[in-house]
C-alpha positions in Angstrom: 30.9 12.4 13.9 32.5 9.0 14.2 30.9 6.0 12.5 31.0 2.8 14.5 30.7 -0.9 13.3 30.2 -3.6 15.9 31.9 -6.9 15.3 33.9 -9.6 16.9 37.4 -11.1 16.9 37.1 -14.8 16.3 39.4 -16.0 19.1 36.3 -17.4 20.9 35.6 -19.9 18.1 39.1 -21.5 17.6 38.4 -24.8 19.2 34.7 -24.4 20.0 33.3 -23.6 16.6 36.2 -24.2 14.2 33.8 -25.0 11.3 33.2 -21.8 9.3 29.5 -22.8 8.8 29.1 -22.9 12.6 31.1 -19.8 13.6 29.3 -17.8 10.9 26.0 -18.9 12.3 26.9 -18.1 15.8 28.1 -14.6 14.8 25.2 -13.7 12.6 22.2 -15.6 14.0 23.1 -15.8 17.7 25.1 -12.6 18.2 23.4 -10.4 15.6 26.7 -9.3 14.2 27.9 -9.1 10.6 31.6 -8.2 10.8 34.5 -10.3 12.0 38.2 -10.2 12.6 39.4 -13.6 11.4 42.4 -15.0 13.3 45.3 -17.1 12.0 44.3 -19.9 14.3 41.3 -20.5 12.0 43.0 -19.8 8.7 46.8 -20.0 8.8 48.9 -19.1 5.7 51.5 -21.7 6.8 49.1 -24.5 6.0 49.8 -26.5 2.8 48.3 -24.9 -0.2 45.6 -27.5 -0.8 44.5 -27.3 2.9 44.5 -23.5 2.9 42.5 -23.4 -0.4 39.9 -25.9 1.0 39.5 -24.0 4.2 39.4 -20.6 2.5 36.6 -21.9 0.3 34.6 -23.0 3.3 35.1 -19.6 4.9 34.0 -17.7 1.8 30.9 -19.9 1.4 29.9 -19.5 5.1 30.3 -15.7 5.2 28.4 -15.3 2.0 25.5 -17.5 3.3 25.2 -15.4 6.5 26.0 -12.0 5.2 29.2 -11.5 7.1 32.1 -9.2 6.1 35.7 -10.2 7.0 36.9 -6.8 8.2 40.5 -7.7 9.0 42.8 -10.6 9.6 44.9 -10.8 12.8 47.3 -13.2 14.5 45.9 -15.5 17.2 47.0 -17.5 20.2 49.2 -19.9 18.2 51.1 -17.0 16.7 51.8 -15.1 20.0 55.4 -15.3 19.1 58.5 -13.2 18.4 57.6 -12.9 14.7 59.5 -10.0 13.2 61.4 -9.6 16.5 62.6 -13.2 16.8 66.3 -13.4 17.9 67.1 -15.5 14.8 67.4 -14.0 11.4 66.1 -17.1 9.6 62.9 -17.0 11.7 62.4 -13.2 11.1 62.7 -13.9 7.3 60.3 -16.8 7.6 57.7 -14.7 9.4 58.2 -11.9 6.9 57.1 -14.4 4.2 54.3 -15.5 6.5 53.0 -12.0 6.7 53.1 -11.7 2.9 51.0 -14.8 2.6 48.6 -13.4 5.2 48.3 -10.3 3.1 47.6 -12.4 0.1 44.9 -14.2 2.1 43.3 -10.9 3.2 43.1 -9.8 -0.5 41.3 -13.1 -1.4 38.8 -12.7 1.5 38.1 -9.0 0.9 39.6 -7.8 4.2 40.7 -4.2 4.7 43.9 -4.9 6.6 46.2 -7.4 8.4 47.7 -7.0 11.8 49.3 -8.4 14.9 51.4 -7.3 17.8 54.5 -5.5 16.5 56.8 -8.3 17.7 57.9 -9.9 20.9 61.5 -9.6 22.3 63.3 -12.2 24.2 64.5 -11.3 27.7 68.1 -11.3 26.3 67.2 -8.8 23.5 65.2 -6.6 25.8 68.0 -6.3 28.3 70.9 -5.7 25.9 70.7 -2.1 24.5 72.5 -2.9 21.3 70.5 -6.0 20.5 67.3 -4.1 21.5 68.0 -1.3 19.0 68.8 -3.8 16.3 65.6 -5.8 16.8 63.4 -2.7 16.9 65.1 -1.1 13.9 64.8 -4.2 11.8 61.2 -4.7 12.8 60.3 -1.2 11.8 62.0 -1.7 8.4 60.2 -5.1 7.8 56.8 -3.6 8.7 57.4 -0.8 6.3 58.4 -3.2 3.5 55.2 -5.1 4.2 53.2 -1.9 3.9 54.3 -1.6 0.3 53.4 -5.2 -0.4 49.9 -4.6 1.2 49.6 -1.5 -1.1 50.2 -3.7 -4.1 47.6 -6.2 -3.0 44.9 -3.5 -2.5 44.7 -3.4 1.3 43.8 -0.1 3.1 46.3 -0.4 6.0 48.3 -2.6 8.3 48.0 -2.4 12.1 49.7 -3.4 15.3 48.1 -3.8 18.7 49.5 -2.0 21.7 50.4 -4.6 24.3 51.0 -5.0 28.0 54.7 -5.5 28.8 57.9 -3.9 27.5 58.9 -7.1 25.5 55.7 -6.8 23.5 56.0 -3.2 22.5 53.6 -0.3 22.8 53.2 -0.7 26.6 53.0 3.0 27.2 51.2 5.8 25.4 54.5 7.5 24.6 56.1 4.4 23.2 53.1 3.6 21.1 53.1 7.1 19.7 56.9 6.9 18.9 56.5 3.5 17.1 53.5 4.8 15.1 55.5 7.8 14.0 58.6 5.8 13.0 56.6 3.2 11.1 54.8 5.8 9.1 57.9 7.8 8.1 58.1 5.5 5.1 55.0 3.5 4.4 53.0 2.3 1.4 49.6 1.9 3.1 49.4 3.5 6.6 50.4 1.4 9.6 47.7 2.1 12.2 47.0 1.1 15.8 44.7 -1.5 17.3 43.8 -0.6 20.9 42.3 -2.8 23.5 40.3 -1.3 26.4 42.0 -3.7 28.7 45.6 -2.9 27.6 46.5 0.0 30.0 49.4 -1.8 31.6 51.9 0.7 32.8 51.4 1.6 36.5 51.3 5.3 35.7 48.8 4.8 32.8 46.2 2.4 33.9 43.2 4.4 32.8 41.9 2.9 29.6 40.2 6.1 28.7 43.6 7.9 28.7 44.7 5.5 26.0 41.6 6.1 23.9 41.9 9.8 24.3 45.6 10.0 23.4 45.8 7.3 20.8 42.3 6.9 19.5 42.8 9.2 16.5 45.3 6.6 15.1 43.2 3.5 15.9 40.5 2.3 13.4 40.2 -0.9 15.5 39.3 -1.3 19.2 39.1 -4.6 21.0 36.3 -4.7 23.6 36.3 -6.6 26.9 35.0 -6.0 30.3 37.8 -5.7 32.9 38.9 -4.4 36.2 41.3 -1.5 36.7 44.9 -2.6 36.1 43.9 -5.9 34.5 43.1 -7.3 31.1 40.4 -9.8 32.2 38.6 -10.3 28.8 35.3 -10.7 30.6 32.0 -10.6 28.8 29.6 -7.7 29.2 27.1 -9.4 31.5 25.4 -7.8 34.5 27.7 -9.5 37.0 30.9 -8.5 35.2 29.6 -5.0 34.3 29.1 -4.4 38.1 32.8 -5.2 38.6 34.3 -3.7 35.5 35.4 -0.2 34.4 34.4 -0.3 30.7 31.3 1.8 30.1 30.1 1.8 26.5 28.8 5.3 26.4 32.1 6.7 27.8 34.1 4.6 25.3 32.1 6.0 22.4 32.3 9.5 23.7 36.0 9.4 24.2 36.7 7.9 20.8 34.4 10.3 19.0 36.2 13.3 20.6 39.4 12.3 18.9 37.8 13.1 15.5 38.5 9.8 13.9 36.1 9.1 11.0 35.4 5.4 11.4 36.1 2.8 14.0 35.5 -1.0 14.2 34.7 -2.2 17.7 35.3 -5.9 18.1 34.7 -8.1 21.1 37.6 -10.1 22.4 35.9 -12.1 25.1 37.8 -15.1 26.4 36.6 -18.0 28.5 38.9 -20.5 30.3 38.4 -24.2 29.6 36.6 -24.8 32.9 33.5 -27.0 33.6 31.7 -24.0 35.1 32.4 -21.8 32.0 31.9 -23.9 29.0 28.1 -23.8 29.0 28.2 -20.0 29.5 30.3 -19.2 26.5 27.4 -18.7 24.0 25.1 -16.9 26.3 27.9 -14.5 27.4 28.7 -13.7 23.8 25.1 -13.1 23.0 24.6 -10.9 26.1 27.7 -8.9 25.3 26.5 -8.1 21.7 23.1 -7.2 22.9 24.5 -4.8 25.6 26.5 -2.8 23.0 23.7 -2.9 20.4 21.7 -0.8 22.8 24.0 2.1 21.8 25.0 0.9 18.3 21.8 -0.6 16.9 23.2 -0.7 13.4 26.6 -0.6 11.8 27.9 2.6 10.4 26.0 4.6 13.0 27.3 8.0 13.7 28.2 9.1 17.2 28.7 12.8 17.9 32.0 13.9 19.4 31.1 16.1 22.4 
């Protein structure tokens, strides 16, 4: 049996509902969810200490008021950067310190884990075998060092998301498995995977269920989106998009449960462009998506049998 919790990544709120009181109300009252993955666009450890403390206090008050748990912290759109794979040593060290502050923040907020993409390579580093090896090797070492810091701070694990192109790492099942093995050869807390049902990028591996089947045992977090084959559309789960998309909730749950993993957090990552036609649909699309999945997961912690 696998236990499932339904939640949401907070990317949708960054400039629409940036106020903690508002996004917490949207999540709990409108969407009927009580678990979130907070993104660094809403709470960034680079902010000055007084600013960060004020914003953290607002977040803590809002989630307490609405009965929300901050499940994990993750990077956001503003930190879709090289991070621990930057070409420059001073930037890699800066982002290493940034991650440590993010881990500190997770401990304050009661989150289980912190994560991001593994790192992003420049074209130069990708195409130079010696530089490629150096960047990957150093990133592995830095992630391992962070895992021991996370252990000191009481976190349960770190995680990285498998991505969609070679520069972003984990773009094939085999590469994701190899990175996972290397990272956990020496780790304080485990370094787990975050999968996305739309991240099946390699032309030979564009079946998202293959990724869930092969990697699901290592992934306590799954991002949910409706999408077409070979794309990562980040559509909502509404009737029109469900008719076009390939993500079927029951099949997702069955596939994950068959891996034998004990517990999985499923979080919506639904994105809307800033277009006149879409702005008024954002809230209703989020609400409809949550309701659609709640038909199969009516309460958090529900057990789903592995067939």
